[in-house]
C-alpha positions as CSV (number, residue, x, y, z in Angstrom):
1,X,-5.2,5.0,-1.4
2,X,-1.6,5.8,-2.5
3,X,1.8,5.2,-1.0
4,X,4.3,7.9,-0.1
5,X,7.9,7.0,0.9
6,X,9.3,9.1,3.7
7,X,12.8,8.7,5.2
8,X,12.9,9.8,8.8
9,X,16.0,10.4,10.9
10,X,16.4,10.2,14.7
11,X,18.9,11.8,17.0
12,X,21.0,10.0,19.6
13,X,18.1,9.7,21.9
14,X,15.8,8.1,19.3
15,X,13.6,11.2,18.8
16,X,12.6,12.3,15.3
17,X,14.8,15.1,14.0
18,X,11.8,16.5,12.0
19,X,8.2,15.5,12.1
20,X,6.5,15.3,8.6
21,X,3.4,17.4,8.0
22,X,0.4,15.3,7.4
23,X,-3.1,16.1,6.1
24,X,-5.7,16.8,8.7
25,X,-8.4,14.2,9.7
26,X,-6.5,11.3,8.1
27,X,-5.7,7.8,9.1
28,X,-2.2,6.4,8.4
29,X,-0.5,3.1,8.6
30,X,3.3,3.2,9.1
31,X,5.8,0.4,8.6
32,X,9.3,1.3,9.8
33,X,12.4,-0.4,8.3
34,X,15.8,0.5,9.7
35,X,17.9,1.4,6.7
36,X,21.3,1.0,8.4
37,X,20.6,-2.4,10.0
38,X,23.3,-4.9,8.9
39,X,20.6,-7.7,9.0
40,X,18.8,-5.9,6.1
41,X,21.8,-5.7,3.8
42,X,21.2,-7.9,0.8
43,X,24.2,-10.1,-0.1
44,X,24.4,-12.1,-3.3
45,X,23.3,-15.7,-2.8
46,X,25.6,-18.5,-3.7
47,X,24.4,-20.8,-6.4
48,X,23.0,-24.0,-4.8
49,X,24.1,-27.3,-6.0
50,X,23.0,-30.8,-5.1
51,X,25.0,-33.0,-2.8
52,X,27.7,-34.9,-4.8
53,X,26.3,-38.2,-3.5
54,X,23.1,-37.6,-5.4
55,X,24.8,-37.2,-8.8
56,X,23.6,-39.8,-11.3
57,X,21.2,-41.2,-8.8
58,X,18.0,-40.4,-10.8
59,X,17.0,-43.0,-13.3
60,X,14.1,-42.6,-15.6
61,X,12.4,-46.0,-16.0
62,X,9.8,-45.8,-18.6
63,X,7.7,-43.2,-20.3
64,X,6.7,-40.4,-18.0
65,X,3.9,-39.2,-20.2
66,X,2.1,-42.5,-19.9
67,X,2.2,-42.4,-16.1
68,X,-1.1,-40.5,-16.0
69,X,-4.0,-40.2,-18.4
70,X,-3.8,-37.3,-20.9
71,X,-6.8,-35.6,-19.3
72,X,-4.9,-35.3,-16.0
73,X,-2.0,-33.3,-17.6
74,X,-4.4,-30.3,-18.4
75,X,-2.7,-29.6,-21.7
76,X,-4.0,-27.0,-24.2
77,X,-5.8,-28.6,-27.1
């Protein structure tokens, strides 16, 4: 199985402008993505930051490594 990318265009009534030629006696699966859909336009994401009220709220109290036996950490030997 291999993938082939085809970009198909439609006219104002939604009909294909040209139908691609396909091999005979074949089975095909098609997934259609609308290329000019504004919902599909990728915009750069903003960097997420924690809420200012959480700043400095985490306190490490004790040795984290000793909180579980060494065998539970699954460390390489």
